[in-house]
PDB file with SEQRES, HELIX, SHEET and CRYST1 records, atoms N, CA, C and O in Angstrom:
SEQRES   1 A   21  ALA VAL ASP PHE PRO ASN THR LYS LYS ASN GLY LEU LEU          
SEQRES   2 A   21  GLY PHE ALA GLY ASN ALA LYS ASN                              
HELIX    1 AA1 PRO A    5  ASN A   10  1                                   6    
HELIX    2 AA2 LEU A   12  LYS A   20  1                                   9    
CRYST1    1.000    1.000    1.000  90.00  90.00  90.00 P 1           1          
ATOM      1  N   ALA A   1       5.436  -6.196  -5.653  1.00  0.00           N  
ATOM      2  CA  ALA A   1       4.171  -5.454  -5.739  1.00  0.00           C  
ATOM      3  C   ALA A   1       4.435  -4.083  -6.342  1.00  0.00           C  
ATOM      4  O   ALA A   1       5.559  -3.580  -6.323  1.00  0.00           O  
ATOM      5  N   VAL A   2       3.395  -3.504  -6.866  1.00  0.00           N  
ATOM      6  CA  VAL A   2       3.485  -2.162  -7.449  1.00  0.00           C  
ATOM      7  C   VAL A   2       3.351  -1.133  -6.335  1.00  0.00           C  
ATOM      8  O   VAL A   2       2.709  -1.396  -5.318  1.00  0.00           O  
ATOM      9  N   ASP A   3       3.957   0.044  -6.522  1.00  0.00           N  
ATOM     10  CA  ASP A   3       3.876   1.116  -5.526  1.00  0.00           C  
ATOM     11  C   ASP A   3       2.549   1.852  -5.690  1.00  0.00           C  
ATOM     12  O   ASP A   3       2.471   2.858  -6.396  1.00  0.00           O  
ATOM     13  N   PHE A   4       1.513   1.348  -5.038  1.00  0.00           N  
ATOM     14  CA  PHE A   4       0.190   1.952  -5.112  1.00  0.00           C  
ATOM     15  C   PHE A   4       0.133   3.232  -4.291  1.00  0.00           C  
ATOM     16  O   PHE A   4       0.970   3.425  -3.409  1.00  0.00           O  
ATOM     17  N   PRO A   5      -0.842   4.126  -4.557  1.00  0.00           N  
ATOM     18  CA  PRO A   5      -0.987   5.375  -3.799  1.00  0.00           C  
ATOM     19  C   PRO A   5      -1.055   5.154  -2.297  1.00  0.00           C  
ATOM     20  O   PRO A   5      -0.506   5.948  -1.534  1.00  0.00           O  
ATOM     21  N   ASN A   6      -1.724   4.082  -1.854  1.00  0.00           N  
ATOM     22  CA  ASN A   6      -1.817   3.807  -0.418  1.00  0.00           C  
ATOM     23  C   ASN A   6      -0.443   3.556   0.191  1.00  0.00           C  
ATOM     24  O   ASN A   6      -0.175   3.941   1.330  1.00  0.00           O  
ATOM     25  N   THR A   7       0.419   2.909  -0.578  1.00  0.00           N  
ATOM     26  CA  THR A   7       1.758   2.623  -0.074  1.00  0.00           C  
ATOM     27  C   THR A   7       2.538   3.917   0.074  1.00  0.00           C  
ATOM     28  O   THR A   7       3.269   4.100   1.048  1.00  0.00           O  
ATOM     29  N   LYS A   8       2.383   4.821  -0.897  1.00  0.00           N  
ATOM     30  CA  LYS A   8       3.087   6.094  -0.852  1.00  0.00           C  
ATOM     31  C   LYS A   8       2.645   6.917   0.347  1.00  0.00           C  
ATOM     32  O   LYS A   8       3.454   7.615   0.959  1.00  0.00           O  
ATOM     33  N   LYS A   9       1.363   6.836   0.682  1.00  0.00           N  
ATOM     34  CA  LYS A   9       0.817   7.622   1.798  1.00  0.00           C  
ATOM     35  C   LYS A   9       1.148   7.005   3.149  1.00  0.00           C  
ATOM     36  O   LYS A   9       1.547   7.710   4.077  1.00  0.00           O  
ATOM     37  N   ASN A  10       0.982   5.683   3.261  1.00  0.00           N  
ATOM     38  CA  ASN A  10       1.021   5.043   4.576  1.00  0.00           C  
ATOM     39  C   ASN A  10       2.164   4.045   4.766  1.00  0.00           C  
ATOM     40  O   ASN A  10       2.219   3.355   5.785  1.00  0.00           O  
ATOM     41  N   GLY A  11       3.055   3.964   3.818  1.00  0.00           N  
ATOM     42  CA  GLY A  11       4.175   3.035   3.968  1.00  0.00           C  
ATOM     43  C   GLY A  11       3.704   1.588   4.046  1.00  0.00           C  
ATOM     44  O   GLY A  11       2.915   1.150   3.209  1.00  0.00           O  
ATOM     45  N   LEU A  12       4.175   0.846   5.036  1.00  0.00           N  
ATOM     46  CA  LEU A  12       3.847  -0.578   5.143  1.00  0.00           C  
ATOM     47  C   LEU A  12       2.366  -0.798   5.407  1.00  0.00           C  
ATOM     48  O   LEU A  12       1.802  -1.795   4.957  1.00  0.00           O  
ATOM     49  N   LEU A  13       1.728   0.117   6.129  1.00  0.00           N  
ATOM     50  CA  LEU A  13       0.293  -0.030   6.381  1.00  0.00           C  
ATOM     51  C   LEU A  13      -0.476   0.088   5.071  1.00  0.00           C  
ATOM     52  O   LEU A  13      -1.431  -0.652   4.836  1.00  0.00           O  
ATOM     53  N   GLY A  14      -0.066   1.003   4.236  1.00  0.00           N  
ATOM     54  CA  GLY A  14      -0.693   1.141   2.927  1.00  0.00           C  
ATOM     55  C   GLY A  14      -0.444  -0.083   2.063  1.00  0.00           C  
ATOM     56  O   GLY A  14      -1.316  -0.520   1.312  1.00  0.00           O  
ATOM     57  N   PHE A  15       0.766  -0.632   2.183  1.00  0.00           N  
ATOM     58  CA  PHE A  15       1.110  -1.833   1.424  1.00  0.00           C  
ATOM     59  C   PHE A  15       0.199  -2.980   1.828  1.00  0.00           C  
ATOM     60  O   PHE A  15      -0.272  -3.729   0.972  1.00  0.00           O  
ATOM     61  N   ALA A  16      -0.052  -3.126   3.124  1.00  0.00           N  
ATOM     62  CA  ALA A  16      -0.934  -4.188   3.619  1.00  0.00           C  
ATOM     63  C   ALA A  16      -2.354  -3.966   3.104  1.00  0.00           C  
ATOM     64  O   ALA A  16      -3.041  -4.918   2.735  1.00  0.00           O  
ATOM     65  N   GLY A  17      -2.786  -2.718   3.081  1.00  0.00           N  
ATOM     66  CA  GLY A  17      -4.116  -2.397   2.563  1.00  0.00           C  
ATOM     67  C   GLY A  17      -4.223  -2.740   1.089  1.00  0.00           C  
ATOM     68  O   GLY A  17      -5.250  -3.249   0.640  1.00  0.00           O  
ATOM     69  N   ASN A  18      -3.157  -2.461   0.326  1.00  0.00           N  
ATOM     70  CA  ASN A  18      -3.161  -2.778  -1.096  1.00  0.00           C  
ATOM     71  C   ASN A  18      -3.197  -4.281  -1.326  1.00  0.00           C  
ATOM     72  O   ASN A  18      -3.818  -4.749  -2.281  1.00  0.00           O  
ATOM     73  N   ALA A  19      -2.543  -5.033  -0.467  1.00  0.00           N  
ATOM     74  CA  ALA A  19      -2.523  -6.485  -0.618  1.00  0.00           C  
ATOM     75  C   ALA A  19      -3.924  -7.066  -0.440  1.00  0.00           C  
ATOM     76  O   ALA A  19      -4.278  -8.056  -1.080  1.00  0.00           O  
ATOM     77  N   LYS A  20      -4.715  -6.447   0.427  1.00  0.00           N  
ATOM     78  CA  LYS A  20      -6.095  -6.909   0.642  1.00  0.00           C  
ATOM     79  C   LYS A  20      -6.976  -6.564  -0.553  1.00  0.00           C  
ATOM     80  O   LYS A  20      -7.916  -7.297  -0.863  1.00  0.00           O  
ATOM     81  N   ASN A  21      -6.678  -5.447  -1.231  1.00  0.00           N  
ATOM     82  CA  ASN A  21      -7.504  -4.994  -2.356  1.00  0.00           C  
ATOM     83  C   ASN A  21      -6.941  -5.423  -3.707  1.00  0.00           C  
ATOM     84  O   ASN A  21      -7.525  -5.116  -4.746  1.00  0.00           O  
TER      85      ASN A  21                                                      
END                                                                             
């Protein structure tokens, strides 16, 4: 996956959010 802004801010939680979007 790409390092989206949410991932940079929230780590794994952001990664999970990006996967949904």
